[in-house]
Every structure is written in C-alpha cells, then in structure tokens.
N, C-alpha and C positions, 0 to 999 in steps of 0.2 A: 465333937470333932466336926470341923467344917469341911464340906465337900469342895473339891477342886473345881474351878470354873470349867465348863465344857466349851470347847472351841466350836463356833458355829459352822455347820456344814453348808456348802453351796446348795442352792435349790435348783434342781434340774426340771426344766419345763420343755415340752414338745410343742412347737409352733407349726401348725399346718395352715398354709396360706392358699387362697383361691387365686390362681394366676390370671383369671379373667376379670377380676375386680379392679377398678381404677384406684379405689382406696384400699388400704389394708383390710382384709376380711378373712375370717377363717375360724380356727379353733385352737385354743391354748389348753394343753393337757398337763396336769400336775403329776408328779410321781405316784400319787395315790390313785390316779386314774380319773380324777374329777376333771371334766372338760367344761370349758367356758367358750361359747361362741361369741364373736365380736365383729364389729364393723367400724372402721375408721381408727385413727390414731388414738383418740380418747377412749374408744372401746377396748383397744389393745392394752392401753395403760391400765384401765380398770380391771381387765382380766388378770394382768400381772399382779396388781395390788391385791386382788382377792386370793390368788394363789399364794402369795407371800404371807398374807394374814392367816390363811389356813395352816401353812407350815409353821409360822410363829406360834400359833395356838397349840399345835401338836408338841412343839419343843417345850413350851411352858408347862404343858401337862406332864411331859416326861421328866422335866427337872424336879417336879414336885413328888415324884415317886421315889421310894427308897426300897432297896433290896431287902 
C-alpha cells in the first residue's frame, strides 16, 4: 500500500535584528531552537538556507518512518 504524500508545512523562523548595525545583523532561530548568528545580507541568506536544510532533513527522516 502506498502512503499518501505529506503536504509540506511552512518553516517558522525567528529573526532578531541588531538595530544599531548598518548591515543586517543578528540571530535567526529555527523552531528546533537552533540559532545562527549572521552579519550582512549574504550571512542572513546563509542562515536561512541552513535552517531550511535542517528542516528538510528532519522531514525526510520522518517520511522514512513507518508506524
């Protein structure tokens, strides 16, 4: 029997920015509690990519589990 495809859930991230910084700087925290510090637009983009990769890895691991 084939399992039904699971609808992807949105990934919730918390963005804390340093208001004193000229460039975007702060911390990006994933739902799991993992926090990534960043500086600049490229750093923010990288922090988002890492958080998404972590969530995708968790989703892939969950899809492989069977009750």
